N, C-alpha and C positions, 0 to 999 in steps of 0.2 A: 198374729197369733202367738201366744206365749209358748216358749220352749217347755216340753214336758219336764217335770221335776225328777229327772233321772239322777242316780248317783254317779258322780264323776270320778270317784277314786278307784273303782275296780268292779269286776263282775259281781252280780248278785243272782241268787237262785230262788225266786219266790215260787209259790204254788197257788195259782189263781185262775180266774176266768180270762179267756181271750175272745174278743168279739170282732167280727168283720161285717161291715155293711157295704154291699157291692151293688152298683147301679147296673142292672141288666139292660142290655141293648146299647150300652154306651159306645163301644167300639164301632158297631155297625152304623150308629147314628152319626158320629163325627166323620167317619169315612164317607158316608153318603153326602153329607153337607159339603165336605171338602171337594168331592168330585163334582157336585152340582154347581159349586161356585169357584171352580178352578181358576177362572179368568178374573174374578173380582174379589175373592175371599181375602187375599193378603196384599191387595194392591196398595202401594204407598204405605206399607206397614199396618194396614187396617186389620183388626182382629175380628173374625166372623162372630156375630152375636151368639152362635151356638156354644162357643167356648166360654163366654161369660155366663151363660145360663147354667152350663154344667158345673162351672166353678162355684156358682151360687148354691147349687144343689148340694155339692160336697160340703160347703161351709155350713149349710143348714143341718146336715147329718151330724157334723162335729158338734154343733151347738146342742143338738138333742141328746147326744151320748156323753158329752164331756162337760161337767160331771154327770153321772156318778163314775164313769170310767175315765181312764187317763189315755190321752192320745199317744199312740206309738208313732204313727206316721200316716201320710196319705200315699196310696199306691195306685195312682192313675185314676181308675174308676171306683176305687174302694177306700173306705176308712178302716184302719186297723187300730183297735184300742184294747186295753187290758186293765186289770186291777191287780196290784201286788198283794192285796189282802182283801178280805171280805167285809171289813168295817166300812159302813156307809153305803154298801151296795143293796139295792132292792133284792128281795128273795121271793121265791115261789111265783105266784100269780102276778105280783107286782113287777117282777122282772120281765115277764111276757108283756105286761102292759107298757113297760118302758120301751120295748122294741116296737110294739104296735103304735105307740104315740110318735115315735120317730118316723115310722112309715107314713102315718097320717099327715105329719108335718111336711114330709117329702112330697106327698101327693098335692097338698095345698099349695106348696111352693111351685110345683110344676104347673098347676093351674094358673097361678099368677104369671108365670113365665109365658104360657101360651097366650094370655090376654095382651101381652106386650110384644108378641112376636110380629115382626114386620114382613116376613117372607112366607108365602103360602105354597112354595114349590113342594113337590112330593118328598124330597129329601128332608127339608125342614119340618114338614108335617109329621115326620117320624118321631118327633119329640114326644108325642103322645104314647109311644110304645115303650118309653123308659119306665122302669119300675125298680123295686128294691128287694134284695134278698139278704138275709142275715145268717151268719154262722156263729153259734155260741158253743165254745169248747172250754175245757178246763184241764189243767195239769201243770207240772213243773216246767219252768222255762228259765233261761239265763238272760239277764240283762247285761250285755257285753259291750263295753266301750269300743267303738271302731271309728277311726278317721275323724275324731272330734265329736262324734255323735254316739248314741247308744242304740244298739239293735237288740231285738228280742230273737233269740235263737233256741234251737232244740227241736226234738222230734215232735213235740206237741204243737209247736208253732207251725211246723210243716204240715201236720195233720189238719190244723184249723184251716190253712190255706187250701189244702187239697179238697176239703169238704165243700168248697165253693164249686167244685167241678163235678159233683155227683149229678144223677138224674132225678134229684128230689123234685124238680119242677113238674115232672110228669104226674106226681101224686096230687098236685094242686092245679091241674089243668093249665100249667104254664104260668100261673099267677105268682104274686109275691108270696114269700114264705120266710119263716124263721126255722132254721135247722138247729136243733139242740142235741148235743151228743149225750150219751148215757152219763159220761163223767161230769158234764156240766149240770145235768138234771139232778144227779145225786148231790153234788157239792152245793148247789144253789136251791135245792128243794123245789125244783120246777115240776108242777103236776103234768103228767103226760097222757092222762086219760083221753083228752080230746085231740091228741096228735096222731099222725099217721106214721107208724113205725117202719123202719127199713134198716138194712144192714149196708153200711158203706164200705166198699172195698177200695183201698188205696194202695198203689204200687209201693212195694218195699216196706209197708207197714201193716200190722195185723188188722183184719176187719173189725169195725166197731159198730155198735148199735146206735142209731140216731132216731130222733123224733121230729117230724116235720109238721109245723103249725102253719096253716094257710092264713094270710093276712088279708083282710077285706079291703 
């Protein structure tokens, strides 16, 4: 995978969208598989198929989002991406369609993984419980060189990550969703009439309005 085209000379401070795509149920699934296959999962250096499937799912998310976004990094069960400017980004309904298409590709890839799954134990069967949720936020952030790489830092980056921990799933009966903050909706012309509104309260940061779109 190519390294993101970050500036190497010093910090930059763009103002743009931040997007997180997070695999719901990831931690529970891998833990259950590891426990179920404790005696054989890593025998002789073998890697359980579950890890390969999840890596393939993450790679598929990256392919669906990059471009139009730029990959910031992979964060375990999530893909973190951004755009330093609005040029070339879909706006309005097209942006929601981009997230929906990423979710549809994820579900299709998950279905392909199930067809090749060789274990039918209860733990491995939980692969069907995996799903995807998105957070789309916007605001200023700093692209800061750190340890030979570049990290995105700032309060809006913190906010985007904290928005993954809201109870937005209760508004969509626990299903997949895209959460769009007021700031992102305004900056990217996202129509919110069909969304379910809520106020997100994040520790140490002011409450913000968000819009939750269920993904079929």
